[in-house]
C-alpha positions as CSV (number, residue, x, y, z in Angstrom):
1,M,42.3,213.0,91.7
2,N,42.6,214.6,88.3
3,I,40.7,213.8,85.1
4,L,43.3,211.5,83.7
5,D,43.4,209.5,87.0
6,D,39.5,209.3,86.9
7,F,39.7,208.1,83.2
8,E,42.3,205.3,84.0
9,K,40.3,204.2,87.0
10,H,37.0,203.9,84.8
11,A,38.9,202.2,82.1
12,E,40.4,199.6,84.6
13,I,36.9,199.0,86.1
14,Y,35.4,198.6,82.5
15,G,38.2,196.2,81.6
16,Y,37.5,194.0,84.6
17,L,33.7,194.0,84.0
18,K,34.3,193.2,80.4
19,V,36.4,190.1,81.3
20,L,34.0,189.0,84.0
21,K,30.9,189.4,81.8
22,M,32.5,187.3,79.1
23,G,32.9,184.5,81.6
24,A,29.5,184.9,82.8
25,M,28.1,184.9,79.2
26,H,30.1,181.7,78.4
27,L,28.1,179.9,81.1
28,G,24.8,181.1,79.7
29,A,22.9,184.2,78.7
30,D,21.1,184.3,82.0
31,F,24.1,184.4,84.2
32,K,25.1,187.5,86.1
33,I,28.6,188.1,87.2
34,S,27.7,187.5,90.9
35,E,26.0,184.0,89.9
36,A,29.0,183.0,87.7
37,F,31.6,183.6,90.3
38,S,29.8,182.5,93.4
39,H,29.8,178.7,92.6
40,D,32.9,176.7,93.0
41,N,31.8,174.1,90.6
42,V,31.8,176.4,87.6
43,L,35.3,178.0,88.3
44,P,37.1,175.1,86.4
45,Q,35.0,175.8,83.4
46,L,35.6,179.4,83.5
47,Q,39.5,178.9,84.0
48,A,39.5,176.7,80.8
49,F,37.4,179.3,79.0
50,Y,39.8,182.2,79.9
51,K,42.9,180.2,79.1
52,K,41.5,179.3,75.5
53,K,41.1,183.0,75.1
54,Y,44.6,183.8,76.4
55,I,43.3,186.1,79.1
56,E,44.1,184.1,82.2
57,K,46.1,186.9,83.9
58,E,43.5,189.5,83.2
59,A,40.7,187.2,84.4
60,L,42.6,186.5,87.6
61,E,42.9,190.3,88.2
62,A,39.3,190.9,87.5
63,I,38.1,188.0,89.8
64,N,40.3,189.3,92.6
65,W,38.9,192.8,92.1
66,W,35.4,191.5,92.2
67,S,36.0,189.5,95.3
68,S,37.2,192.7,97.1
69,L,34.0,194.6,96.3
70,S,31.3,195.2,98.8
71,P,27.9,193.5,98.2
72,E,26.5,196.9,97.3
73,L,29.2,197.6,94.6
74,R,28.8,194.0,93.3
75,N,25.0,194.6,92.9
76,K,25.7,197.9,91.3
77,F,28.0,196.4,88.7
78,D,26.0,193.3,88.2
79,N,23.0,195.1,86.8
C-alpha cells in the first residue's frame, strides 16, 4: 500500500467515525458509538436524525462498516 492509499483509508475511517459519533452524540453526551448502535430501540431515532441531516447514505455505510468490525477494533475506535 502506498502513502496515498493509506491516506484514503484513514480518511474513510475518519468519515465513518464522524458520522457514527454524530449519531451517538444526538442520543446524549454519554453515549459511545457501541452503545448507540447496539440497541434496536434507538435505531429509528438515529435514522430520523440522519435523514434530517441529509446523510442517510453515509450513515448506512458507516453503520455497515461498524457492524463488520471485530470487538477489539470497535473498542479501539469507541474510546
